[in-house]
N, C-alpha and C positions, 0 to 999 in steps of 0.2 A: 509580210505585213512590214512595214517599216516601223522602228521603234517609237517613233513621234505618236504614231496612231495607236499602237499598243499601248503605251503610258495612259493614253487619254480614257482607258476603262479598265474598271474593277474585274474581279473573278467573274463576278454575276454578268458582268457587260460582255467580256470575251466570250463565255459559254453561249450568250446569246447570238454572237456573231458566228459562232460554229453552228449552232441549231440552224441557222437561217442559210447555212451555207456560203456565206461571206467570207468565210476563212476556213482553213482546215487546222485539224490538231497539230500536224506536221508543221505548217506554217507557223504557229504559235511557238511550238517548242523551237523551232529555229531562230526566230525573235529572241527568244530568251536566252538560247544558247550563245547567240552573237552577242548579247548586253553583258553575259556572265565573262565572254572571253574578254570584252572590253573593260570592265569594272572589276571584276574580281580579283584582279592582281594588285587593286588598290585596296579593297575593303577585306579581302580574306573571308569572305562569308560563307562559300561552298567549300567544303572539304573531300567530299567523296562524289564522283562524277558515275552518275548511274544513267548517263544518257543514250547509251546502247539500248539498255532496258526499255526506257521509255520509247525509241523509235521502234523497237519489236513490238512492243505491247499495244495493240489496239485499244485506245480507252474505250470504258464501258459507256452505255448511256447512262446518263445521269444529270442531276442538276448543275454539276460544273464540268460537262464532259468535253474534254479535251484541253484543260486550262493546266499551264504549266505549274507545277508545285513542288517545294522541297520539304523534307523531313528533318528535323533536328536529329543530331547525331546523337540522341539520348532520349530514350521514353517510349518511342515509335520504333519497333524492328521491321525491317524490309527482308523477308526471307531470302538469304542466299549473297546477302549484301553485309559490308561492315557495319558493326555498331560498338565504335570505339569509346564512347563515354568520354571524349576529349582526353584519353590516357593512354600512355605507351602500354600500359598492363593489358590493356585490350585492342590494342593497336591492329592486329590480325585476328581478332574475333569476328566470327561470320554468325550472322542471325539465323537459326534452322528453320524461321518460319516467321509469317507477318504476325505482327500484333493485331489485336481486333480494331484499333483504330486504323491502321494503314489497310485494312480489308475494306473497312467502310469508306475511306478515302477513294479506294481504288473502285469500289463498287459506285462512287459518286461520280465516276469518270476523270477524276484528276489524273494528271500524267506526271508522275513524281519521276524528276531526273538527277535529282541529287540530296545530299545531307548537309546540313549547316553545321557551323563551328559552336562549340561549346566548352566552357570552362571544365576541367577535370572533375567529373562526376557532377556536373552541374552545382558546384559548392559556391561559387563566387557571383556576384552582382555586374562583374566584367568578364569578358570573353578573351581571356590573354593564355590558353594553354601551351605548355612547353613542348607538345606534340606537333601542333599546326601552327603555333605562333598567334598573334593577337589579331583579332579582328577590328576593323576600324570604322567609324561614323561617318556615312557619307555627307553630313553635313560640315564636318571637320575632320580631317584624317588624322589629326594629332589627339583626337577625342576617343574615348570607349563608345561603341552602340550599346553599352549595358551588357547584361548577361542574367540569366545564364544563355537566354536565347538570342545572343549578341549576333551570332551568323544570320539567324533567321529575320531578325529586324533590320540587319545591315543590307541583306538581298532584297529585302521589300522596299526600303527605302532607297536603294539605288535603282529601283525599276528592273530588277531582274525577273521578279514575279509580284504579282498584286497581293498574295496572301502566302503565308507559310506556317507550316506547324510550329508549336512552341509548347513550353510547359512551364510551371510557375510553382515552385517550393517555399518562396519566400519574396516574391516579387518578379520572378523571373519571366514572365509576360509582360508587366506593367512597367518594370524598370526599362528594358530595352525599347519597349514602344514609346515610353516616354523620351528616352535619349534621341530616337531616330523620327520624331513627329508623326507617329502611327496611332493607331487605334488598338487598344489591347484589353480583352477582356478574360479576368479570370473566372471561370465558374465556380459554382458552390462544388464544395465536396461532395463527391459520389455522383456529379452531373455526367462526365467522360470517365469511363472504365479505362483501367491500367492492365486490363487483361492481355497476356496470362499472367502478368506479375500482380502481386496482392495489393499494394498500396507503396506510397513513397513519402518517407518521414513522417510516418504515424498518422497518414492521411494527408497531410498539410500540402503534399504536391498533387498538381492538378495540371492535365494535358488540355490544350486548346488550339490557338492560333495568334498571330500577330497580322493585322490587315491595314490596308489604306482606307476601305471605307466601313462603315456601321452595318451594312447589309451583307458584306462578304462574311462577316463575323457572323452573322445571326445565321447565315445558310450554313456556314462551318460547324456551328453547334448544332444545328438541326442534324446534320449527317453525323455528327459524332456522339451525340448524346442517346445511345442505345445500350442499356444495361446488358450485361454479359452474365452467364450462369456462374455462380460463386462468387460475385462482387461482394467485397466486404462492407460497401457502404453502398445505398440506393437511395434515389429521391424519385418522387412521383414524377411521371412526365409532364412537360409543360401543357398549358390548357389549350394552346394552339401554337403553329410552328412559330419558333422565333423570328423568322422572315418576315412574319405579318404583324409583329409587333414594332418593328423599325418606322412605319408610317402611321402608326395610332397615336392619338391623342394620348399623352401622358396623364391629362388633367392637372389639378392644382396639387402639386406634391408639396409635403413637409420636408424641408430641405435643412438639415443641421449642419453648421460650418464649424469646422477647426482649422484657425490660421497659424498654429504651432506645430512643432513636431511632437508625436506621440512618445518617442523615446526622451526618457529625461535628459536634461542637460545639453541638448541639441538646440542650437539656433540656426535656424535655416536661412539661406539667402534672401536678401530683402527683394530681389525680383520675383522670387517664388512666392514669398508672402503676399506681395501685390497681386500676382497673377491669382491665387487663391480667392483674394477679395474682388477681382476683377470678374472671377466666374460667378461669385456669389451674386454680384450686382446683375449679370446677364442674366441669372436663373430668375431673379427677382423680377427683371423685365420681361421676362416670358410668362410673368403671371403666379409664380411658386411664391410658397412662404418660407421665408430663410431666416434663420436666428441662430446666433452663435450657440454653441454646445459643448459639453466635454463627453469623453468616451470611459466608459468604467472598465474597471479589471486592474491589475496589478502588470503592468507594460513590463517593467523590468524583470518579474519574475517569470514571465511569459516568455522573455527574450532569453533568458537563462535555461529553461526548460527546453526551448527550442535547439538551444546549441548541445545540450544533452542528448537530444534526439538525433541530432545531425552526425555527432561523434560515434554514436553508438551504431547508427545505421552506415556510415562509412566502413566502419570496423567489421560489422557483419559481411558486407558485400564484398569487401576485400578478402576475409578469411573464406568465404565460400569460393571464391575463385582460386585462391591458392590450394584448398583442400581438392577442387577439381583436377588441378596441375599436379598435386601430389607433391608440390615444393614449398620452402619458405619464402618469406618477401626477400626479395632480391634488391640490391642498391639500383635505383634508376626506375624500378618497376612504376613508382609515383612520384610526383612533385613533392619537395621539402614541406611546403604549406599543408599538404594532403598528408603526409607522413605524420606530421605533429599532430593532427586531427585524428588520425589512424590510431595513433599511441593514446591519445586521449580516450578514444572509445574503447581500446581494450582493458582500461583500467576503470570504466564506468561500471559499479555493480548493478545487477539485474534491479534491486529494488530502486535505485535510483531512476533508472529508466521508466519504470511503472508509474513512479512519482510525477517524474517530467511530463508524462501523459495526461495524468491527473491533474496537472497545473494547466497544461494548455486547454483541457476540457473546462476546466472553472473558468479561465479567462475567456473562452467564448460564450460562457453563460453570461457572464458580467457585462461582455460587449454588447450581447444581442438586448441587452435592457434598452439600451438607445433607441431599439428600433421599436418598441413598442408606443413611442410618441412620435417617430419621425419615418417618413418612408425612405430616405436617402441621406447619406451623410456624405459630405463635400470635403475634402483636404488636399493637400499637396500629394502629389505621386512621389516624388523624390525630394530631398532637402537643398539641392543645387542643379544646375544644368549637368549634362555630360561632363565627367570629370577626365583629365588627360590619361591616356595609356600609359600604363606602368604606375601610377601614382598610388593606387589601393595599398600595393604589396611592396613598395619600394623601401618602406620603413616597418620591419616586423613589429617593433614596439608600439607602434601608431596604428596597427592595421585595424583594431576593433574601433578606436576612437575615429578613425575615416571612414569605416565601414557605415556606422550609423549616423555620420554627419551626412553621408550620402543618400542612404536608404533609411530614414527614421519611421517610415509610414508603413511600408507594405507588407511586412511579415505577420502584423497582427492580424489579417483578414485570412491569412492560409491557416493559422492556428483557431481562428473562430468558426472557419467552414464559409464565410459569407462570400458572395459573389462581389468582386470588385472590378471597375474597369478604369482605364487612364483614358482621356480624351486630349487631344493636341489643340487646346485653344490658346495657347500663349507661345511666344518667342522671347529670348534673353534680348538685352541690347546688342550682343555678340552675334546674334542670328542663331543661335542654338533653342531647339524645342523645348518648351517646358508643359509636361503632362498635368493634368487636374485630374485626381483620382475620386469616384464616386461607388460608395458601397451601398447595397441593400441587404434586406433579411435573405437568411439562407434560403436557397431554392425561387428566390425572386428575380431572376436574371430579366423576365420581362420587362419590369419596370426599369430597369438600366437600359435595354436596348430601346425602348420608346424615350426615354430620356435623350439618350445619346442620339437617336435620328433627329429629334427636336433641335438639341444643340448643333449638329453637322449640318442642319437647315440654316441656323440663325448665325453661325459663324464658321463656313465652308473652310476645310483645309485640304481636300483631296488634291488640288492643284499647286499647293504648295511643296514643292520638291526641291531637295538639295541641288546645287550647280554642280554636280559631279562630273 
């Protein structure tokens, strides 16, 4: 299959071609590998090659049988393959078995042929690990594709695959999707299992995917939202498959709008503010009730608590690996910025961690009150379009200020546990994508998929691709 034809289809469309016998899984894989050979040296999206496994393993029958697919190098293990977490410390680590989500993807027929770039331990909203080097944005190679699922988003935007596995602990699906002009859904806490692991960052981290089409995201969530024995969080199954929600009429939704940053003291880029207001007008034109609102809860306290949880989680994970190896931490095991986080985590008392968890739960309760009056909240995904590679961490004293000027709005909904999606509805004057974020009640991904399908019809983005 020629690349020009391959790129015309989303994952569902490619699977239909395979089912009808118009193309084989092997031909799709050849096309994906050829595209990767052409563009991956530019975007540095794929860091582990599993193509020999993909060729040797006949894809199972399933809703996405034969579709080429990539796993993030963090979160989803592939038995016998490296899982480096973007870190030299784990550069030679090999997963003993598949994660539950990987098994579900394989059973659905996805042909996994590689793993994607991620920052060390998924900490940063940019993808610039020392181990593999920076991933780059196909829209502008001097810019970041975001993080921590930056390699996944760069691969999808560059046309290597129509969809890729991703995860989100503070915005790591929505941030890179917004940077790269993709659709990114962060499901509710408990919707997708982390088995055999317990949880990530006190339940803030969620696995799913980045995609070019809304229906691909819905189908992938149908595949992945299977509870596993012993999961610490659990949600009732959806009323109907998410794939059926995409074409359904969302009805007249009550949409709250916030056109400012949630993080105190942050001023967003004027083009981003205008994009929020334009999206509000679009929703109003589609028949929804739209009005300005505010989100409850102490945002600054939530961010401080999330930081404590991150520090302690990094320290716990590093210490567990050191105990397994039977040696202390060595110079070069982890990056300098991660080392600082590790040391802070080691100094965090257990009661402080417990109070941090209580703080984010209190924030979630306060934030949920808005959804007693509204069905959906609309706000910016990012405070500005994709930032230059290297900008975030180049001045250590400015890192925190730069971090939240870039990502002022995503972390809230990891800690509230609510589903949130970014939709590529706008572009900057420089031609960079601007994502708009929509949030719903915990467990109500269905309303977001219905609205996303409507927005996709009203302002299509699928054929808007970077000129890489």
